[in-house]
N, C-alpha and C positions, 0 to 999 in steps of 0.2 A: 842472914836474916835473923832478927832477934825475935824473942817471944813475942807474941800478937798483942798480949795485954799492955806492952810499953809502946806500940803504934797508935797514932791518932787515925781517924777516919780519912783524913786527908791523904795520909801515906797509903793506906789501902786503896783509896780512889786511884791515886797514882799508879799503883801496882796493877791494879785492874786494867788501866788504859795501856800499860807496856804489855801486859798478858795479850790484850786484843789486838795490840800492833805486831805482836810476833807469832801469832797463833792463829789457825782457821780452825774454828770450832766445828765439830768434835776434833778433839786431837789426843793423842796421847801425852801425858804429863808425868815426870818422874819428880817424886817426893823423895827428900832425904832428910832424916832427924837423927840425933843424937840424943839419948836420953839414959839417965840412971837405970841399971839393971832393974832394981825393984819397980819401976815405973813401966816395964815393958808391956805388960799386959793391958794397961791402961792406953798406953800409946797404940797398940795393935788395933783396940776396940775403935779406934778413930777409922780404921779402914774396913771395919765390919769382917764379912766372909773374904774380902779380897786377899790373895796372896801377897805376903810381904818377904822380903829378904831380911834376915838380922845376922849380924855380925857382932860378936863379942870383942871388947878392947882387951889387949894382952893381959890386964890383971882382973879382968871380968866384972870391974865396977860399971862399966858403960856398955851400950850397944848402939850399933848403927842400924838403923831402919829404912829400908829403900820400898818404895811401892812405885809401880807403873800402873797408872789407871787413865782409862778414857774419861774426860773430861768434856761436858757440853758447852761451859762458859767460863769466863774469868770469874764469875761468882762461884761457883762450885769449886775452884782451886782456892780462893780466899777462904770459903768455909772450912776447907781441909786444915789449912794453915792455922785458923784461928781455933779450931777444934783441938789441933794438936799442941798450940800454943798454950792451951788451958792446963795442960798435963805438968805437973811439977818437975822442974828441972829440964824439960826439953828445949833443945836448940835447933833451929830450922837452918838447913844449910841451902 
């Protein structure tokens, strides 16, 4: 998935529909992102106090961030992706 600012609302509506077809809400949803190391704190703030797993790249320039969260609707999932996409340099997986 590319950064959210490059996605039109039609794409997000299609994504919501796909999420609703594949999930019975509430459901555990796994979010995965790659970010520049210096944007880690901002990306982690998207998840609030929710624990995340962080792994550094071999050179330490990038980190992968994984969070498992209970989501109650496709709208909640989309909101997380949009918030993370607003962080400079973040790539959604």
